[in-house]
N, C-alpha and C positions, 0 to 999 in steps of 0.2 A: 504493500500499501504506500502510495506516494501521500504526502503532506500537502494540506490545503494552506498552509501558514502564507502562503504568499497572498492569497485571497483577502482585499481591502478591510473587512469586518472581522478578519481574524490575526490581521498581522498583530496585535498587542496580545497574542495570546500565546499559550503553551501547551502545547500536544501532548497527553499521555494516550498509551497505546495498550493495547492489550493483542497480542500474535499470536495465531494458532493456538487459540483455547479449546482444544479437544473435548467434546462430551458426547454423550451416546444418550441420543433418542428416538422415541420412535414419530416418525416422519414421515408421508410421502401419501401421495395418491393410490399409486398401486396396491393391490392386494398383498402381490411380496411384503412390502413395504410396512404394512402394517401388522404383519406378525412378529413384527421384532423392531429392535434398536437396531439406529444405525450411526455409523461415526459421522458427525458434523465438526467441520472446524471454524470457529468464529474469530472474528478480527474487529476490535472496537478501537476506534479513535475518540478521544474527547480533548475539545478544545475549551481551554480555561483561558478568561481573562488574568494576565499576571498580577493586576493590582488584586486578585483573589486566590493567587497561587504561589506566590513569591515568600517562602518563610524566612520570617525575622527572628524565631525562635530554634530553628532546625527542630521544629515539634512535628507529628503527623498531624497533628489538626488543624493545622495551617492551608494543608493542601488535599485537592480528593486521594482517599485512598484505592489503591489499586485491588484492596480488597471487595469493596463497593461494585466495582466493574466484576466481578467474579460470583460473589454473593447473588447479585441480582440477576445474573442470568443463569444461575443454579437455580434458582426461585423459579422465574420463566419456564426453564426444560421441564422439570417435576410438574408440571401442571397438567400433563399427559398431551397425548396425540394431536398432531400438529400438520394439515395437510399440505402448506405449503413453508417454503423458504422465505418466500414473501412477509407472510404473517409471522414467521418467526422474528425477521427482520426488523418488520415494523412495529412489532412489540417488545423488542430489546432498543430498539432508538429512543421510543414514548420513554422507557424507562430509564435510559440516559439523559434524556433531556430534562427529564422531572427534578430531577439533582440540581439544587438553588444555584451552584457555581459555575453549572455546564452551561457554556455559549449554544455549542453545535457539537454533534455528534456524526459520525460514520460508521455504520455498521454492516459486516459481510460476514455470509454463511455459504459454506460448499459442501457439498458431499460429494468424497474423493473416489468412493466404492461404487458408484450408479455403473459408470461405464467404464469399458475395459480398455477402450480407444481414445480416453481422452483422462486429464490428469483431476479433474476435477468439475462439477456444475454447480452455479449458485448465482449469488445476487446481491446485491449492494444498494445502500439507502443512505441520504444524508439528510442532515435537518438542525436549522438552528432553532433553539430556544425563544420563545416569545415572553418567558416569564423569568431567565434569570436573575442573578441578584443585580448585576448590573443595569439590566433592563429597567429594576425597579426603581434606580438610582436617582 
């Protein structure tokens, strides 16, 4: 994944990322996909304004914790069968953007084991928060 930090509305941000987070999930529309879990790789980029993510005391409370990303994804994955990767991406994006410090986020999912003749199939979505802490200022 490449960074969007060159985008004018994100130039004052820090990018946090979670790369190739592997989860096993019941996902898919085909009958064979509904019988068990598949491996899905999830990538997340969070764009957080420097004013909300620059630690002054070198303390975890001053930044967005990476555990937030993993914990939030794990909670969504545990909710049961999902037909479409698009649904999974949209749900994770909404959960990431709900964090008050996150200005924007990008989420992608990949199913690497679906077809033998390609590396993966997947989708990606990007969104900007309308309710970030900076927008409330």
